[in-house]
C-alpha positions as a Python dict, from the first residue, in 0.01 Angstrom:
ca = {
    (1, 'X'): (0, 0, 0),
    (2, 'X'): (118, 316, 172),
    (3, 'X'): (317, 601, 18),
    (4, 'X'): (529, 808, 256),
    (5, 'X'): (632, 1148, 122),
    (6, 'X'): (924, 1350, 254),
    (7, 'X'): (1280, 1406, 140),
    (8, 'X'): (1236, 1071, -34),
    (9, 'X'): (925, 879, -134),
    (10, 'X'): (880, 537, 22),
    (11, 'X'): (624, 281, -90),
    (12, 'X'): (542, 26, 178),
    (13, 'X'): (291, -250, 168),
    (14, 'X'): (225, -607, 77),
    (15, 'X'): (95, -796, -222),
    (16, 'X'): (-97, -1117, -253),
    (17, 'X'): (22, -1432, -424),
    (18, 'X'): (-48, -1394, -795),
    (19, 'X'): (3, -1015, -800),
    (20, 'X'): (377, -1030, -865),
    (21, 'X'): (343, -947, -1235),
    (22, 'X'): (134, -639, -1163),
    (23, 'X'): (364, -515, -886),
    (24, 'X'): (679, -575, -1091),
    (25, 'X'): (534, -380, -1386),
    (26, 'X'): (441, -99, -1146),
    (27, 'X'): (795, -82, -1009),
    (28, 'X'): (948, -88, -1358),
    (29, 'X'): (774, 244, -1430),
    (30, 'X'): (1000, 410, -1173),
    (31, 'X'): (1315, 315, -1363),
    (32, 'X'): (1639, 409, -1189),
    (33, 'X'): (1455, 597, -913),
    (34, 'X'): (1407, 269, -726),
    (35, 'X'): (1669, 226, -453),
    (36, 'X'): (1553, -96, -287),
    (37, 'X'): (1314, -383, -363),
    (38, 'X'): (1206, -651, -120),
    (39, 'X'): (1144, -941, -113),
    (40, 'X'): (1420, -1091, -326),
    (41, 'X'): (1161, -1290, -526),
    (42, 'X'): (1005, -964, -651),
    (43, 'X'): (1347, -821, -730),
    (44, 'X'): (1423, -1136, -934),
    (45, 'X'): (1103, -1099, -1136),
    (46, 'X'): (1189, -736, -1214),
    (47, 'X'): (1544, -836, -1308),
    (48, 'X'): (1422, -1104, -1549),
    (49, 'X'): (1183, -857, -1715),
    (50, 'X'): (1466, -607, -1762),
    (51, 'X'): (1686, -878, -1916),
    (52, 'X'): (1404, -971, -2155),
    (53, 'X'): (1359, -608, -2263),
    (54, 'X'): (1736, -563, -2307),
    (55, 'X'): (1760, -880, -2518),
    (56, 'X'): (1472, -761, -2733),
    (57, 'X'): (1637, -428, -2807),
    (58, 'X'): (1972, -595, -2878),
    (59, 'X'): (1802, -814, -3139),
    (60, 'X'): (1612, -546, -3329),
}
């Protein structure tokens, strides 16, 4: 993974099969600062985690 600093911070890299949960948790820490997520499969995992958290807080 490579972090490019400048007027905006860009994280570029790759992840191995089976690391999706770790990477999605890492991205969730950035909250609304994230502007783009690729590939779509990773974006979908993050989206599902957010929905699960939202549902939890709606139920408590």
